[in-house]
N, C-alpha and C positions, 0 to 999 in steps of 0.2 A: 419248576420241574427242571430236570436235566435230560437232554437228548443227545445221543451220539448219532451223527450223520456220516455215513460211509460213502465217500466219493465226492469230489469237488468239481464236478462238471456243472453244466447249467442247472440241472435239476437239484443237485446237492446244495449248491450255493443258494438257489432260490428257497430251498427248504430251510436252510439255516437262517436266512433272513426272515422268512415267514414265521418261524418259531420264535425268533428274537422279538418280532413285532407282537407276538402273542404273550410275551413276558417271560419266556423260558431261557435257560442257559443251554448253550450248544457247544459240543466238541465236534469239530469238522475234521475228519480223518481222510487224508489223501496220500496215495502211495507214491506219486511223483515228487521230486525234490523241490519243484516250484510250480506256480500257477502257469500252465500253458494251455493253449487250445489249438489243436491241429484242425485242419479243414479250412473252409473258406466262408462262403456266404450262407446265411439263413434268412428266411422271411418270417416276420413277426406280425401276425394279423391282430386286429383289435382285441380279440379275447385274451391275447398275451400281453399286449401293451397296456391294457387296462390294469393288469396286475402289477406291471412295472411301475405304473403311476402310484399305486397303493404303497409300494415299497420305497417310493421317493426317488426312483432311478430313471424315470421316463425321459426327463430332460437330458440327462447325461448320455443315455443311449441314443436318443433322437439326434443329438448334436453330431454323432459319429456315423449316422445312417444316411441312406438314400431314401427319398420320399417319392415313390413312383406315382405318376399321374394315371397310369392305366396298364392293363395287361392285354396283349394281343396274341391270339391263337392263330397259327398259320400252318399251311400245308408244307410238307417236307420238300417237294420237288421244285416249286416255283415261288414259294413264300406268299402265295395268295392268302389274304386274311379270311379266316373262317368266321371269327367274331372278336369283339373287343368288350372289355369290362372296365368300369371305372375303379380307380383306386384314389390316392391322393385326398384332396379336400372333401370330395363327396363321401368317401368312406368315413372320414373323421366326423363329418356332420351327421351321418346316419347312425354310426355306432358309438360315438363319443370317445373314440381313441384312434390313433393313427395306424396306418399300415406302414411298416418299416422294413427295409432291407439292410442287413448289418453283417459285418464280419464277425464270425464267432468269437474271435479273440477280443474284439471291442466289447461285445456283450459280456463275455466272461470277466474282462477287466473291470467293468462297471459293477458287476455283482460282487467280485472279490474285494474291491475297494471298500464296500459297505460292511464287510464282515470284520469284526474286531480281530486284530492279529492274534491276540491271546487265545482265541477260540480255535485256531487252526493248528493241526498237527500234520505237516507235510513230511514226505519221505517216511511214511508209516504204513506198512503193509498189514492189512487185516487178514488173519488166517482162520478166524472162526467167530461165530456169534453164539452166545448162550443166554439163558434167562432162567429166572425162577418166578414165583408168584408175585414178588414185590419189585423186581428190577430186571434190567437186561444189560448185557455188556459185550464188548468185542475184545478178542484176544489178538495181540499183534505178534509179528514175527520176532520181536525183541523180548517177548514174554510178558508184556504189560497186559493189564486188564483195565479197560476204560469203561467205567460204570455209568449207567444212566437209568432213567425211568422208562425210556423207550429207545429203540434203535431204528433208524431210517436207512434202508439200504438203497442208495442211489448210485450203485456201482456199475451202471451202464449195460450195454447189450450183452457183454460177456460176464454178466453178474455171477460171482461166486456165491453171494448171499442167496440168490434164487435157488441154487442147487442145494445149499445147506438147508433151506426151508422146505423145499418141495421135491427134492430128489433130482436124479440125473435128467438134464433138460438142456439141450444145446441150442445155440442160435441156428436159425433156419435160413438157408440161402434162398433168395427170392427169385432166382433165375434171371436176374438182371445185374449189370455192373455199370459203372459210370466213369467217364473221364471228367476230371475237374481241372480248371485252370483259372488264373487271374491275369487280366491284361490291363495295362494302363489305358485310360480313356483315349489318349492321343493315338494309340495304335489302331483303333477301330473307328475313329471319328468320321472317316470318309464313307462308311458303309450304310449310314442312314438306318441304323437298327431301331426297332421300337423300344420304348422305355423298358418294358418287361416283355420278353418274347418266349412263347412256348410253341415249338415247331413239332408237328405230329407226323410220324411216318411208320411204315411197316416194321414192326419189331424194335422201334427206336423212338426216342424223342429228344429234343434239344432245348435247353432252357438257358436264358441269359438275363441278367439284371445287374444294376449298378450297386456299388458299395461305396462307403466312405465319401459321402456327399457327391457322388458321381465321379470320383477319381479313378475307380477300378471297375472293370467289367468282370462279373462272376459268371463262369461258364460251367454248365453241367450237361454232359452228353450221355444219355442213358441208352443202353443196348442190351438185348437179350443174349444170354450165353449160358453154357452148361455148367461152368464153374468159374469162380474168381475169388482171389484172396481178399479178405476183409482187412484193408490196410489204408491208413491215411497218408502213408509215406512212399508206397510203391509207385515208381514212375513208369509211364507207358514207354514202349519202344518208339524210337523216332518214326514219325509218320503213321503210326498205328491208328490213331484216331481218324486220319484222312481216309485210310482204307476202309475203316468200319462205316464211315458215312459217305462213301463214294456215291456220286450221283445226286447229292442233296443240293439245295439252292446255293448259288455262288457265295452269298453272304455268310451262310453257315460254314462253308468250306474255308472262306477267307479268315473267319475267326479262329477256326481250328488250326489253320496253317500258321497264323501269326502268334499263336500261343507259344510261350517259351516252355517252361517246365509243365508237363501234363501228367497228372497223377491218375492212376487207375485203381479203382477199389470195387470190391464186390458188395452188393447191397444185401444185408441180412436183416431178419426180423426175429421176433420171438412169438411163439404160439400163444394165443390168448389164454389167460388163466381164469379160473372161476373164483379165486380168492387171492389176495395179496398179503394177508396178515396171518401170522402165527403168534398168538399171545401178545407180547409187547414189541414185536418186530414187524415192520411192514416194508414193502417195496415202494419205489417211487421212480417215475420217469422210464427210461429205456429198460431198466431191469424188470419192470412190470409189463411194458407194452411197446417195445420197439416196433416201429412200423416203417414201411417204405415211404420215401419222402415226397410222394406224388400229389399230396394236398398241402404241403408246406406246413405241417402241423406237429412235427415231432417235438421240437423245442417248446412250442406253445403248450402242448399237453403236459410236459414236465412242469412248466411254470404253473399251470392250473392245478396240478397235483399239489404243488407246494402251497398254493394259496388256500386250498380246501383243507389240507392237513393243519395249517396254522389256525384256520377258523374252527375246526373241530376240537382243537386242543386249547383254545383261548381261555376257557374258564375251567380247564380240567385240573384235577389233583392227581398225584401218582396212582391212587386207587382207581381213577376214572380211565386210565390209559387204554385198557382193552376195549371198552365200550366206545371210546372216542375214535380209536382206530377202525372199529367196525363201521362207524358213521362215515369216516373218510372213505373207506372201501366202497360202501353202498353208493356214495355220491359220485365217485370218480370212475370206478371200474366199468360200469356200462357205457359211459360216454367215451372213454379211451378205447374200449374194445370196438365201439361203433366206428370211431375214426380210423382204427387199424383197417377195418373192412372197407371203408370208403376210400382209403388211400390205395389199397390193393386193386379195387375196382377201377379207379382212375387210371392206374397203370395199364390195365387190360384194354381200356377204351383208347388210351393214347396210342397203343401199338397195333391197332387193327390193320390187316393187310389192305393194300389198295383194292378197290372194287366196290361192290354194293355196300358192304358193311361200313367201310370208311365214309362213303358218300352219305349214308344214312346218319352216321354219327355227326358228320359235319352239318347236316341239315338240322339235326336235333340241337346242336350247340348254337347255331345261328338263330333258330326259333326261340330258344331260351333267352339268348342275349337280347333279342328284340323286345322281350317282355320284362327283363330284369336288368337293372344297372350293374349288379354285382354277381360274381361267379357263384356256382351252386354251393361251394363250400362255405360261402358267407352265411348260410343258415346256421352255422356254428359260431359265428362271431358276435351275435347280438345279445345272447343271454349272459347275464353277469353270473359268474360261477359262484359268487357268494350270496346270490339272491335266496338260495335255499337255506333255511335256518340251520345253524350248527347242530341243533338238537334233533333234527329229523332223522 
């Protein structure tokens, strides 16, 4: 079969590779003139790295990643540890795949290197998607029609395809924004930072972890706000991040002060959908279920979408496509929607005001950690996404 995949981000690349492994031909369409990946670090839990192994890419990604030993949750004002969870070797032994922290560009490079160049159409803007009973196609700004047996729209949080399929529907501002920065390890070596730190405070939280084998510190400082531009390239005003986190633990402020370029972006989501498919066209990744990043599962869920899509289409013929896409939707939509909700709930918990609510949250977290080696989101790491038969 022939598939057209729109969008060459993490989800689109993973979809192209999964469909290739299923034996199908793919045309991957990307509007930018070259493979680039803005942003900084992402975390890949075992549910995602398991699928990278199936694609034959785990070793390449792991070689460019950090392998954290644990995650430490801390209070905002003095850095006192609330609880600690195991990562590292214990996660790999329990779940059969590693927990990695990787620069987005390194992950995208590994995925892109595995896609045959002749499949890729860069600098190609899609202006429409159409279909009939036997095929689907995309229309480009240059007037081309790229034909396939199905179209996979992995065109991100600002998905045009989603609007073409389901009508006017804009990205939703989450009420939070984030400062992002990357610091060389030597710049923060004297601070005694935990391997992976999540600092919780009123209306804010602060996350840091290592990238590129421990050479870089990835920093994400999240705060509530009424409005913020969604941009990976907008820079914060000098000192803005220090004013926003005034009064926080000295180590947090030292990291923010030593950061060079600090980017500021608004965190947006998409409202959950009740369906992803129309005929021979389906959504995948952020176009279907963009979520706040507070469970570190956004990229993972796109990779899982791709794995299940390939599984459902493994033995399909062109006539089977609508039914196969129905199976894909049934298998993935409930899980992705649940993770959207869990991520939003985590953000609300992280940002509780000082006082009884925050103390109760801290006590709940400490009690949970005393009984469980792995953080609560780990309940989503164990199940193999392909355990469910493709024909279900």
